[in-house]
Each structure stands twice: as C-alpha cells, then as structure tokens.
C-alpha angles and dihedrals in degrees: 000000000000116000116234119236112286096219134029131207091201121099117269117267114223121216091233115016104213089161093065089048092050090050090054099042104021098109093052092047093049093049092052093048093046090052089055091049091050094050096038094219093138099152121052091341131156096288090057092053092046094047092050088054092049093047090051091049096045094048101036091230118141094239142003123210115191119211140175097272145343094265092057088048090059094046094045092048090052091049091047090051091052097248113156149118116004094019124122113218117192115223133167116256093220103069141085118294094252093076095060095030094059087053092054092045089054090057095251130116123249117225111197120226127194122243134241110262095228104035096033091217130111112308110232092207091054090045092056090050092050093049090051090048093054092048090050093048096049125200096092127064113226101233115151147014125213111195114192122217094221117210090350100305115122115242119243094281098166090059097038093048091051090052093046090052092050091048097040094241133148120239123213114178116217099212095164089133102030112060105141095030122123136205135197110240128189115255105180108295093348138055128240123204108235128187127231105274095049098052093083135026089256131014134189126206135186130222095196106150097256095051121104088260105029134167129209093270135356126333142142145171144206118229120196146149091209106097094198091056090046093052093046090051092052091053096043094051087062105046093281097291118151125209091278093057093253115137101226096180138353110278142166136264098243118142131149105234122234093245091060090043089056091052091051093048091056092046092050090066089066097032099102090049093050092049089054090050093050089053091049092051089049088055092050090051091048094051093052101037111029096086091057107025138039103260129187118270114269101216122220095206107016121062121211120215086225096221084160132021105206126182123193129223140148085228091061099129092048090050092048092051090050095051093046090050089052091053094254117135118226135160145201114240102205121359093181129023114239097251088066096054119100093240093062100035091109096061098082107254113112134183111302095020095102102034100174094052090048093048095048090051088062097048108036123108125172117217129201110295131167143120095272101052115130129207094251092057091048090050092053090051092049095045091054092050095047092047089056098053 
C-alpha cells in the first residue's frame, strides 16, 4: 500500500459546499428574507403558504405541511396516523437516531430491521421475518413500517408496500435525505416514475442545511395524499387546535418560520439543476472509483437525490485519515447502528443480531457531495483515495 501525501497545497474541499451555493443564490435569498422582515409575517406567513404549494406541486403529493424539523415531522405523522402505546413500528437499524427516536416519543416501540447489502435500505426479507417474530412473541401489535431513503436512495417501496398491505400495516416514508429522488413503480404491465412524496401514503422530509433542499437552520415537512392525515398534522403542529380554536388533541409547537420558508423558496428555483449536478458528480465518482472500491449503485430506472455519496472499504479508517490529511472533508454515516446505542439497548436487538448493519457501519465513508461539485474536485478526491490503496 502506498501512503498518500501528508500535506496538500491545494485548497480544502468541504463535504457540502454551502458557500458556493450562497454565492450563486445569495441575492435571491436575501430578497426573500428582507421581504419577510418588511411585512413582519414571521410565523405561518405568505412564504410558508407559497412553499407548501410548491412542495405539493413538485412532489405530486396531495398536501404538504411544513414543520420545525424533520424529527418533528416523523413524530407528528405518527401521531396523525394514530400510532402509539403498544404498537410495534419497524425501522432500519442503519439510520439516524431521529427515525427510532420519533417512534419512542410517540409512545410506540421500535423494532429494528437489518438492511440490504447493496441498497443499504430496509431489507424486505428481514422485515417480513421481524413482523412474524413480533406476532409470535405477542405483547406488541405490529402497526407501522418506516422505511428510510438512506443517503438519498428510495427504499424498496413496491415490495414494502405489498408486504404492508398483506400484513395490514401503515407505511410512513422517512425521506429526510431523499427529497427530489424518483422511483419506478409498477402500474399494471408498465412502470411509472414517481417522486418522493408519492411513493408511500405519508412521507417526511428534512430541510437541515446539508440536505439536498436545505434552509438556514432547521425545518421539515410532511407530504401526503391522505387528507385526514394532512388535516391532523396541521392541527398537531399548532398544539392540536382546529380552525375554530378548539384543541382537539394535545399537539406540538412545531412550525416552519417564514424566514426559513423564504430561503427554501429561493433554493427551489435552482433545485432541479442542483439535483442534476449531484447525479453527474455521482457518475464521475463511479467512473473513477468503482474498479477499486465498493461504490453506490447507479440505478437505471430510479434516481437518488445523492444527499450523500458513500463508498465502502475495510480500509475505511485509513482512507479517512488520508483524505483528512489532504484537506478533503469526509464523514462516517453511521459509525454505529442504532440497536447498538445505549438509548436503544432495551429494545431487544443485541450485538450480532443485525449483521449487515454492523458490517456497513465499519466500512462506510461519505465523500464530498453537493450541487456545485466540479469534475476537477472529484478527481482530486478520487486520486487521493486511489493513491492510498
């Protein structure tokens, strides 16, 4: 193995280059924020209404309800769907803590499911086994499934939805990383390309700054074609009050403010272009790295939003050190699957129980990825990796 250069005279490469995006969109963003300050409609103002309409149109969902963050979006959706105490909710072990945390905060119990070794999303075969196991054990009622669109790639919704229908379970898509992605879904003898927001009965997204569509702080939304879920989410984000001022149930204080909505409206104008740029960057990485490293699948029908471009290698820690020394940002998502964290130790899945999640956690490494990445920058990242192998 040849060691990579210890120091680099080249400028540092960030994991997500928000400064390049700000340089491109800054004037539009400032104009939108200044308009909010001039009007003073900071809470549920005109930009929020406009953003919800644009999210609905873009995704094809029947409704969009903006909230304070992606975690609240998950909890509010679960509350709106009636999930609570005594319910088992099936979640992948290899995901961010918000997925399982929202289940616990809703009063339900997370049941961890292993992931597919190629897609890195929930494995439908393992899901079916876990559902059967919960039914056999008794005590909990299988109620819902939360597939996660890890790193921007939609989960296997056609298979999971079929299983959910057979088992009588709800499906809530955790699309925190995948807004803008598409998936080919069977429609009779043909397939139709559907956007995230329409792939499941209800979908949650995040506007955290590093997401494909990110604001200048926290933000999230629920997308759904179920008008009853939509109306319940609108009530629940504002303490449970309906349009008459009656609190129908206990809710949260979880609203996206108008300043963040103005930021997102400006960014939506460039969103399609940024998605195309992310997909091009993924192809550049694949061309240079796939012969030597395990790279993500490049789909022929589905299209990831490429929130994260993650390679896999048993030499992960060595590669991470080489990139860091060369001034190239990288990250490990996620160093430990959820079932091995102390907070979730009481939910029945111990070390060795979900082997694919545990193996991937030891191998995965996220490389720079954003909508302003050029080929020369990708080449520098790849050259550093290849020189280290």
